[in-house]
C-alpha positions in Angstrom: -4.2 -0.8 31.4 -4.4 -4.0 29.2 -6.9 -6.7 30.4 -5.1 -9.8 31.6 -6.2 -13.3 30.5 -7.5 -14.1 34.0 -9.8 -11.1 34.1 -10.9 -10.8 30.5 -14.5 -9.5 30.3 -17.4 -11.9 29.4 -18.3 -12.1 25.8 -20.2 -9.2 24.2 -22.0 -8.8 20.9 -23.7 -11.8 19.2 -23.8 -15.3 20.6 -25.0 -18.3 18.4 -27.4 -21.0 19.4 -27.6 -24.2 17.4 -30.8 -26.4 17.4 -30.9 -29.7 19.3 -29.2 -32.3 17.1 -29.0 -36.1 17.1 -26.1 -37.2 15.0 -23.6 -40.1 14.7 -21.0 -39.8 17.4 -18.1 -38.9 15.1 -20.2 -36.2 13.5 -21.1 -34.7 16.9 -17.4 -34.5 17.8 -16.5 -33.1 14.4 -19.1 -30.4 14.7 -17.8 -29.4 18.1 -14.3 -29.2 16.8 -15.4 -27.4 13.6 -17.2 -24.7 15.6 -14.0 -24.2 17.7 -12.0 -23.9 14.5 -14.4 -21.3 13.1 -13.9 -19.3 16.3 -10.1 -19.6 15.9 -10.2 -18.5 12.3 -12.6 -15.7 13.3 -15.1 -17.0 10.7 -17.7 -16.9 13.5 -16.0 -14.8 16.2 -18.9 -15.5 18.6 -19.6 -17.7 21.6 -21.6 -20.8 20.5 -24.0 -22.9 22.6 -25.5 -26.1 21.5 -27.1 -29.3 23.0 -27.3 -32.7 21.5 -28.3 -36.3 21.9 -27.0 -39.6 20.6 -28.6 -42.3 18.5 -28.4 -45.3 20.8 -25.7 -45.9 23.3 -22.2 -44.5 22.6 -19.0 -44.6 24.6 -16.8 -41.5 24.0 -13.1 -41.8 24.9 -10.8 -39.0 25.9 -8.3 -37.8 23.3 -5.3 -39.4 25.2 -7.2 -42.3 26.7 -5.4 -45.6 26.2 -7.0 -48.0 28.7 -9.5 -50.3 27.0 -11.0 -52.9 29.4 -12.0 -56.1 27.6 -15.7 -55.7 28.5 -15.8 -52.5 26.3 -14.8 -54.5 23.3 -17.2 -57.3 24.2 -20.1 -54.9 24.5 -19.2 -53.2 21.2 -18.9 -56.5 19.4 -22.3 -57.5 20.8 -23.8 -54.3 19.3 -24.7 -52.9 22.7 -22.8 -49.6 22.0 -20.6 -47.7 19.6 -17.4 -45.9 20.3 -16.0 -42.5 19.4 -12.9 -40.5 20.2 -13.4 -37.0 21.7 -11.2 -34.0 20.8 -11.1 -33.3 24.6 -9.3 -35.2 27.3 -10.6 -37.1 30.3 -12.0 -40.6 30.8 -14.7 -42.6 29.0 -18.3 -41.3 29.1 -21.4 -43.4 28.4 -23.9 -41.3 26.3 -27.3 -43.0 26.6 -30.6 -41.3 27.5 -28.8 -38.2 28.6 -28.1 -34.7 27.2 -24.8 -33.3 26.0 -23.9 -29.6 26.0 -21.1 -27.8 24.1 -19.9 -24.3 24.7 -17.5 -22.4 22.5 -15.9 -19.5 24.4 -13.7 -17.2 22.4 -10.7 -15.8 24.4 -11.7 -17.7 27.5 -9.7 -17.2 30.7 -6.4 -19.0 30.1 -6.4 -20.5 33.6 -8.3 -23.7 33.1 -9.5 -23.7 36.7 -11.0 -20.3 36.3 -12.7 -21.3 33.1 -14.2 -24.4 34.8 -15.3 -22.3 37.7 -17.1 -19.8 35.5 -18.8 -22.5 33.3 -19.7 -24.3 36.5 -21.4 -21.2 37.8 -23.5 -21.2 34.6 -24.5 -24.8 34.9 -25.2 -24.5 38.7 -27.4 -21.4 38.1 -29.3 -23.2 35.3 -30.1 -26.3 37.4 -31.1 -24.1 40.4 -33.8 -22.7 38.1 -35.1 -26.3 37.9 -34.9 -26.9 41.7 -31.8 -29.0 41.5 -28.8 -28.0 43.7 -25.4 -28.9 42.3 -21.9 -28.1 43.5 -18.4 -28.8 42.4 -16.8 -32.2 43.2 -14.0 -32.6 45.7 -11.8 -35.4 44.3 -8.3 -34.8 43.0 -7.9 -35.1 39.2 -6.5 -38.4 38.0 -5.0 -38.6 34.5 -5.4 -42.4 34.5 -9.1 -42.5 35.3 -10.9 -44.9 32.9 -14.5 -43.9 33.7 -15.2 -40.2 33.8 -18.0 -40.6 36.2 -16.0 -42.7 38.7 -14.8 -39.5 40.4 -15.9 -35.9 40.8 -13.2 -33.2 40.5 -13.7 -29.5 40.8 -14.5 -29.5 37.1 -17.5 -31.7 37.7 -20.9 -31.1 39.4 -22.5 -33.4 42.0 -25.9 -33.2 43.7 -26.7 -33.1 47.4 -26.3 -36.9 47.7 -22.9 -36.8 46.1 -24.0 -38.3 42.8 -22.1 -36.9 39.8 -24.6 -35.3 37.5 -22.4 -33.4 35.0 -19.0 -34.5 33.7 -17.1 -31.9 31.6 -14.0 -31.8 29.5 -12.1 -29.1 27.7 -10.2 -28.6 24.4 -8.2 -25.5 23.9 -6.9 -24.0 20.7 -5.0 -20.7 20.5 -6.7 -19.3 23.5 -10.2 -20.3 22.5 -12.1 -22.9 24.5 -14.4 -25.8 23.6 -16.0 -27.3 26.8 -18.5 -30.1 26.4 -20.0 -32.3 28.9 -22.6 -35.0 29.6 -25.7 -34.4 31.8 -26.7 -37.7 33.2 -30.5 -38.2 33.2 -31.4 -41.9 33.1 -28.4 -44.0 32.3 -29.0 -47.7 31.4 -28.2 -49.6 34.6 -27.3 -53.0 33.0 -25.0 -51.6 30.3 -23.3 -49.2 32.8 -22.5 -52.1 35.2 -21.2 -54.2 32.3 -18.9 -51.4 31.2 -17.7 -49.9 34.5 -18.4 -52.6 37.1 -20.2 -50.1 39.3 -23.7 -48.6 39.6 -24.7 -45.5 37.7 -26.1 -42.3 39.2 -29.8 -42.7 40.0 -32.1 -41.2 37.3 -33.5 -37.7 37.4 -36.8 -38.7 35.9 -38.7 -35.5 36.5 -36.4 -33.4 34.4 -36.8 -33.4 30.6 -34.3 -32.3 28.0 -36.4 -29.3 26.8 -36.6 -27.9 30.4 -32.9 -28.3 30.9 -32.0 -26.6 27.6 -34.4 -23.7 28.4 -32.9 -23.2 31.9 -29.3 -23.4 30.8 -29.9 -21.1 27.9 -31.5 -18.5 30.2 -28.7 -18.9 32.8 -26.1 -18.2 30.2 -28.0 -15.1 29.0 -28.1 -13.8 32.6 -24.4 -14.4 33.2 -23.4 -12.8 29.9 -26.0 -10.0 29.7 -24.0 -8.1 27.0 -24.2 -11.0 24.6 -27.3 -11.1 22.4 -28.1 -14.7 21.3 -29.3 -15.7 17.8 -30.3 -19.0 16.3 -27.7 -20.4 13.9 -28.0 -23.2 11.4 -25.1 -24.6 9.2 -25.5 -24.3 5.5 -24.9 -27.2 3.1 -21.2 -26.3 2.5 -20.5 -26.1 6.2 -22.1 -29.5 6.9 -19.9 -31.0 4.2 -16.9 -29.6 6.0 -18.0 -31.1 9.2 -18.7 -34.5 7.6 -15.4 -34.5 5.9 -13.7 -34.2 9.3 -15.8 -36.8 11.1 -13.4 -39.7 10.3 -10.8 -38.2 12.6 -13.0 -38.9 15.6 -14.1 -42.5 14.7 -12.8 -44.9 17.3 -9.5 -46.6 16.5 -7.7 -49.2 18.6 -4.4 -47.4 17.9 -5.3 -44.6 20.2 -5.6 -40.8 19.5 -7.0 -40.1 16.1 -6.7 -36.3 15.8 -3.9 -33.8 16.4 -4.8 -32.0 19.6 -1.7 -30.9 21.6 -3.8 -28.8 24.0 -6.3 -31.4 25.2 
């Protein structure tokens, strides 16, 4: 009997791990999208896991996000942050002193809720290894939400005090999934309040990025035991391809900057 999209087995074979990278925001988004494209074209044909950080403070906007409060422009003009457009949907995310993950999942379950549930299980299990209990949020999804961390849907993860710790977004292409998300560690209080007119989640000072990466990598290996993970580095030609696509994700006041009908 054919396997349905909703019960497709977990990945098998080879999985690819990229090293921790700190790049310009548009290059980070271009790399995520490029990895997904390679999966679609079957050039890689493997799940990919990577973690990255950002040089300075960045505000990433969802692919379809239009709302631009005046204080965002003021902070950008003052040099307090830079902006970038994500290939994925959702609200704005402040990337500063945190850790971002990206997971490329070939032939993921086509039901987005199921895909989120299964990636949430991976993230929850990883943080449990670190002694941090997380659970899915309870808020209804809102297409007009300006700040991603202003609410916590079932796609997000909150701690026991109700603070949102991980906000995730998806980008689908031909049945393959890119899910990336921000793990809030120690967001800058003053900048956060200036941007969102609210207080950020309190810092998790005892957790370091290396420990989180190790725990989440081990968690994914345990959830996908038939997938053998190998380190992967892009060659010079591949980096040139990524850099040539980065302009599509630079922030533009005209709105969406890349063709993404599935975001």
